[in-house]
C-alpha positions, -999 to 999 in steps of 0.1 A, spaced: 0 0 0 28 24 8 47 39 -21 82 55 -19 80 93 -20 102 122 -15 77 147 0 86 172 -27 77 166 -63 103 143 -78 119 146 -112 108 111 -122 71 120 -118 72 146 -147 68 120 -175 35 108 -160 20 143 -166 25 144 -203 -10 136 -215 -31 153 -189 -37 186 -205 -36 202 -240 -8 206 -265 9 236 -249 11 216 -216 24 185 -234 50 206 -252 62 220 -219 65 186 -203 83 171 -233 107 200 -234 115 197 -197 120 159 -201 148 165 -226 167 187 -201 190 176 -173 175 173 -138 195 203 -127 186 226 -156 168 258 -145 136 249 -165 135 215 -149 139 230 -115 112 256 -123 88 228 -134 94 209 -102 89 241 -82 57 249 -100 44 214 -92 55 217 -56 35 248 -52 5 235 -72 4 202 -53 9 217 -19 39 195 -12 51 216 17 20 206 37 22 169 28 29 146 57 45 112 54 15 95 69 -11 113 48 -33 96 22 -16 118 -5 19 107 5 9 70 8 -4 71 -28 28 88 -40 38 120 -57 28 110 -93 -7 101 -82 -10 133 -62 2 154 -92 -22 136 -116 -51 143 -93 -41 179 -88 -38 185 -126 -71 168 -133 -88 190 -107 -71 222 -119 -99 246 -131 -76 270 -151 -64 268 -187 -31 255 -199 -20 292 -202 -25 296 -164 -2 266 -158 23 281 -182 21 314 -164 28 295 -131 58 279 -148 71 313 -160 68 326 -125 87 296 -111 114 301 -137 117 337 -128 120 328 -91 147 301 -99 167 326 -120 164 353 -93 174 329 -66 204 317 -87 215 353 -93 211 362 -57 229 331 -45 258 337 -69 262 372 -55 261 359 -19 281 327 -25 251 305 -15 246 272 -32 213 261 -46 210 233 -20 216 256 9 186 279 2 162 262 -22 134 260 4 133 298 5 116 297 -29 87 276 -16 
């Protein structure tokens, strides 16, 4: 019954989201899947999904966590009332946040792993 999960949206769950929405969403998912896991667009996609799914409030013993991150993300996107453009806007905002954080971290000598939670 329990599935392994990371409590924050994992990279390997991205592929399962490809066919959930329209062509613009599918194009975004397919583009992100071609990029390395540490690429800024991949990180932005994961950040967008963390925000959308509410991963920060997920508990290891919750029903959502027991089902696993891919199942939670699928359900969240199926229930999403907005258009694909709204999701793309969320992605653009997450990308801007990632870029801003990277620029700020470079100026202060902070690594991504030391301060990534400040984006959430």
